[in-house]
C-alpha positions as CSV (number, residue, x, y, z in Angstrom):
1,X,-7.7,-16.0,1.6
2,X,-7.1,-18.2,4.6
3,X,-6.9,-15.3,7.1
4,X,-9.1,-12.3,7.6
5,X,-6.4,-10.7,9.7
6,X,-4.1,-10.7,6.7
7,X,-6.8,-8.7,4.8
8,X,-6.8,-6.1,7.6
9,X,-3.1,-5.9,7.9
10,X,-2.6,-5.6,4.2
11,X,-5.3,-2.9,4.0
12,X,-3.9,-0.8,6.8
13,X,-0.3,-1.2,5.6
14,X,-1.2,-0.3,2.0
15,X,-2.9,2.9,3.2
16,X,0.0,3.8,5.4
17,X,2.3,3.0,2.5
18,X,0.3,5.4,0.3
19,X,1.0,8.2,2.8
20,X,4.7,7.4,3.2
21,X,5.4,7.0,-0.5
22,X,3.4,10.1,-1.4
23,X,5.1,12.2,1.3
24,X,8.6,10.9,0.5
25,X,8.4,11.5,-3.2
26,X,6.7,14.9,-3.0
27,X,8.6,18.0,-4.1
28,X,8.8,20.0,-0.8
29,X,10.0,23.2,-2.4
30,X,7.4,23.2,-5.1
31,X,4.4,23.6,-2.8
32,X,3.1,20.1,-3.2
33,X,0.5,18.4,-1.0
34,X,2.8,17.6,1.9
35,X,4.7,20.9,2.1
36,X,3.4,21.9,5.6
37,X,4.2,18.5,7.0
38,X,7.7,18.6,5.5
39,X,8.4,21.9,7.4
40,X,7.9,20.1,10.7
41,X,9.5,16.8,9.9
42,X,12.8,16.7,8.0
43,X,14.3,13.3,7.1
44,X,17.5,13.6,5.2
45,X,17.1,10.5,3.0
46,X,13.5,9.9,2.1
47,X,14.2,7.6,-0.8
48,X,15.4,4.8,1.5
49,X,12.1,5.1,3.3
50,X,10.2,4.6,0.0
51,X,12.4,1.6,-0.8
52,X,11.7,0.1,2.7
53,X,8.0,0.7,2.4
54,X,7.8,-0.8,-1.0
55,X,9.8,-3.9,0.2
56,X,7.3,-4.4,3.1
57,X,4.4,-4.0,0.6
58,X,6.1,-6.6,-1.7
59,X,6.4,-9.1,1.1
60,X,2.7,-8.6,2.0
61,X,1.7,-9.0,-1.6
62,X,3.6,-12.3,-1.8
63,X,2.0,-13.5,1.4
64,X,-1.5,-12.7,0.0
65,X,-0.6,-14.4,-3.3
66,X,0.5,-17.6,-1.7
67,X,-2.4,-17.7,0.7
68,X,-5.0,-17.0,-1.9
69,X,-7.5,-19.9,-2.6
70,X,-9.3,-20.3,-5.9
71,X,-12.6,-20.7,-4.1
72,X,-11.9,-17.6,-2.0
73,X,-14.4,-14.8,-1.9
74,X,-11.6,-12.2,-1.9
75,X,-11.0,-10.4,-5.1
76,X,-7.8,-11.4,-6.8
77,X,-7.1,-7.9,-8.0
78,X,-6.4,-6.6,-4.5
79,X,-3.0,-8.3,-4.1
80,X,-2.2,-7.6,-7.8
81,X,-2.7,-3.9,-7.1
82,X,-0.5,-4.2,-4.0
83,X,2.2,-6.1,-6.0
84,X,2.2,-3.6,-8.8
85,X,2.3,-0.7,-6.3
86,X,5.3,-2.2,-4.6
87,X,7.2,-2.8,-7.8
88,X,6.5,0.7,-9.2
89,X,7.7,2.3,-6.0
90,X,11.2,1.2,-6.7
91,X,11.3,3.4,-9.8
92,X,11.5,7.1,-8.7
93,X,9.5,8.3,-11.7
94,X,6.6,6.1,-10.9
95,X,6.3,6.8,-7.2
96,X,3.1,8.8,-7.5
97,X,1.5,5.9,-9.4
98,X,2.7,3.6,-6.8
99,X,1.1,5.6,-4.0
100,X,-2.2,5.7,-5.9
101,X,-2.2,2.0,-6.5
102,X,-1.3,1.4,-2.8
103,X,-4.3,3.5,-1.8
104,X,-6.6,1.6,-4.2
105,X,-5.3,-1.7,-2.9
106,X,-5.8,-0.7,0.7
107,X,-9.4,0.3,0.1
108,X,-10.1,-2.9,-1.7
109,X,-8.5,-5.0,1.1
110,X,-10.6,-3.2,3.7
111,X,-13.8,-3.5,1.7
112,X,-13.1,-7.3,1.3
113,X,-12.4,-7.5,5.1
114,X,-15.7,-5.7,5.9
115,X,-17.8,-7.8,3.5
116,X,-16.3,-11.1,4.9
117,X,-16.8,-9.9,8.5
118,X,-20.5,-9.2,7.8
119,X,-21.0,-12.6,6.2
120,X,-19.6,-14.4,9.3
121,X,-21.8,-12.5,11.7
């Protein structure tokens, strides 16, 4: 990876994407995880928010894919998880899997960022 800032941006945006996708695809009347939050914030069309979030994650996954070096110390699986999470988010049935993969990708990006930051110091 040519830029450590891209690692940080992808990690933070993947974790934010996890929360957005999980909230927007949760069943508010069924007592799911985000029921209390949904009582305070009502957005009429949450599916478009999921599509927009998945589109942003897809762009970030492509950027990471094109900037990845073969001799890079960044794990190749991180952007593959982000790419898979962004593609699965477009299918309503797989939204929960998409949010889990976005969380895993975000954690992997942030651990790669921390490990590369420690090696430079």
